[in-house]
C-alpha positions, 0 to 999 in steps of 0.5 A: 708475333705469329706464336702468339697468334697461333697459341691464342687460336689453339686456346680459342679452339679448345675452349669452343670444343669444351663449350660445345661438348658441354652444350651437347651433354646437357642432362635433359629435363622438364620440356625435354623428350626422353629417348627410348630405352631397354632395360632388364628387370632382375628376372630377365624381363625386358622393359621398354619405354615406347612399350607403355605409351598408353600410360598417362604417366611414367614414373622412373625413379632412380633407386638403390639398395643401399641408400638409407634415405631410399629405404626411408622412402620404400613404403611411401613409394610402394603405397604411391605406386599402388594408388597410381597404378590403378589410375594407369600411371607406370612405376619403374625403379632404375638402379644405376649403380654400378656397386650393385647387381641385379641380385641384389635388386632381385632380394630388395624387391622380395624384401619389400614386395615392390609392385613395380620392377627394378630395372638395371641401368648398365653403365649409367646410360639413362642416369647420364641422359637425364643427368641422375645424380642421386638416389631417390630421384624422380622423373615423371614422363607424360605419354608423348615421353616428355619430361613434366617433372623432375626432383624429389618425392616430397620435402622430408625423409622423416615421414612425419615432417613432410609438408609438400608431397611433390610427386604426389601433386605431379601426378594429380595435375597430370591425372587432372589434365592440368600442367604441372606447376612445379616442375622442378624440385631438389632431390636429396639422398645418395649419390649415384655410383657410376660405372668408371 
């Protein structure tokens, strides 16, 4: 009887510990504040989230050099960045793939002439904090670092079939002083290759 009670208490303790770990490590999403972070671009320049507090919005794009989905979105994202950076919106590409080097990101940035930096998320720390799993996957923060949008750029990898411009809609609402209507959309693309 005593052994049975002891076993049940042990099982309960393990379950509670697992539950607490799950609650504590819940990825951040709309309504949550992102922690400050510092990352390096391929040229060694450091970028810190708290340094862009004067931006009206910060677009964090989980990005990769290899994924065909990212390649399909390259020009669309460049066009969005060029349009909205003029309106004081910051765009940063975040490369969390453990299989890609800073040299890979340097070559990609040069090939596409990115108007934004491509920062290396070493050991996928930011990807883990935000729960990013795909490339491309977007997180938009307001000027208080609160996540106001999470999801896709738009609803189709084929630009000729796009019917919903989710990221553009969110940015337009922010710049108009409105709340973002659609805060979450389902992202699609390649999985982030995490560090072991």
